[in-house]
C-alpha positions in Angstrom: 2.1 -4.9 -20.0 1.8 -4.0 -16.3 3.9 -0.9 -15.5 4.9 0.5 -12.2 7.6 2.7 -10.6 10.2 1.9 -7.9 12.6 4.2 -6.1 16.3 3.2 -6.1 18.8 4.8 -3.7 22.3 5.3 -4.7 25.3 7.3 -3.5 24.1 10.3 -5.5 20.5 10.2 -4.2 17.2 8.6 -5.0 15.7 8.2 -8.4 12.4 6.7 -9.7 12.7 3.9 -12.3 9.9 2.8 -14.6 9.5 -1.0 -14.6 7.4 -3.7 -16.1 6.0 -6.4 -13.8 7.0 -9.7 -15.4 5.7 -12.4 -13.1 5.2 -13.6 -9.5 8.5 -13.8 -7.5 10.0 -16.8 -5.9 9.0 -15.8 -2.4 5.6 -14.5 -1.1 5.2 -10.8 -1.5 7.7 -10.5 -4.3 7.6 -10.0 -8.1 10.1 -10.1 -11.0 10.5 -6.6 -12.6 12.3 -5.4 -15.7 13.5 -1.8 -16.0 12.1 0.1 -19.0 13.8 2.6 -21.4 16.9 0.4 -21.8 18.2 1.0 -18.3 20.2 -1.5 -16.3 20.0 -0.1 -12.8 20.3 -3.3 -10.8 23.7 -4.6 -9.6 24.0 -8.3 -9.4 27.0 -10.4 -8.3 28.3 -13.5 -10.0 31.6 -15.5 -9.8 33.1 -13.1 -12.2 32.2 -10.1 -10.1 29.5 -7.4 -10.1 27.5 -6.6 -13.2 24.5 -4.4 -14.2 21.2 -6.0 -15.2 17.7 -4.9 -16.2 15.7 -7.5 -14.1 15.5 -8.1 -10.4 13.1 -9.2 -7.7 11.4 -6.5 -5.6 8.9 -6.5 -2.7 5.3 -5.7 -3.8 4.9 -2.7 -1.3 7.8 -1.0 -3.0 5.8 -0.6 -6.2 4.0 2.7 -6.9 1.6 3.8 -9.6 0.8 0.2 -10.8 -1.3 0.3 -14.0 -2.0 -1.8 -17.1 -0.7 -0.4 -20.4 -3.6 -0.2 -22.8 -1.6 -1.6 -25.7 -1.2 -5.0 -24.1 -3.1 -8.2 -23.6 -5.3 -7.1 -20.8 -6.7 -10.5 -19.8 -3.2 -11.9 -19.2 -2.4 -8.8 -17.2 -5.5 -9.1 -15.1 -4.7 -12.7 -14.3 -1.1 -11.8 -13.3 -2.4 -8.9 -11.1 -4.8 -11.2 -9.3 -2.1 -13.9 -9.0 0.3 -11.6 -7.2 -2.4 -10.0 -5.1 -2.7 -6.6 -6.8 -6.4 -6.7 -7.7 -7.8 -3.4 -9.0 -4.3 -1.9 -9.0 -4.8 -1.1 -5.4 -2.0 -1.7 -2.9 -2.9 -2.3 0.7 -0.1 -0.6 2.6 0.0 -0.2 6.3 -0.6 3.3 7.7 2.5 5.4 8.1 4.0 5.7 11.6 3.9 9.3 13.0 7.3 11.0 13.0 7.0 11.9 16.7 6.5 8.3 17.7 9.6 6.5 19.0 10.1 2.8 18.4 10.4 2.0 22.1 7.2 3.9 22.8 5.3 1.8 20.2 5.7 -1.3 22.3 4.8 0.2 25.6 2.2 2.7 24.6 -0.1 1.7 21.7 -1.4 5.3 21.3 1.3 5.9 18.6 -0.4 3.4 16.3 -4.1 3.8 15.6 
């Protein structure tokens, strides 16, 4: 089992949710995840209206603390990690933009991004 954490924003603030990575998502850079601990934090919409579910699709950069649970089939998990591009449990995130750098200045003056 490959576990990770994601942050969900709501009207009462942000919270971290423990999830299991199930498989590669339908679009590049996405994965299917399932919330752990019996939670159903994801709102989905159907013809009958909104409902809560425990599975959803998330972007890979939104995953934090990705690791393989030691009680699982590690070879299957290693194949899944390499398939979705998370080899060695290491995410390649872009460097953060400095807080004192304005968006307009980034296009004109490249000194904000180094």
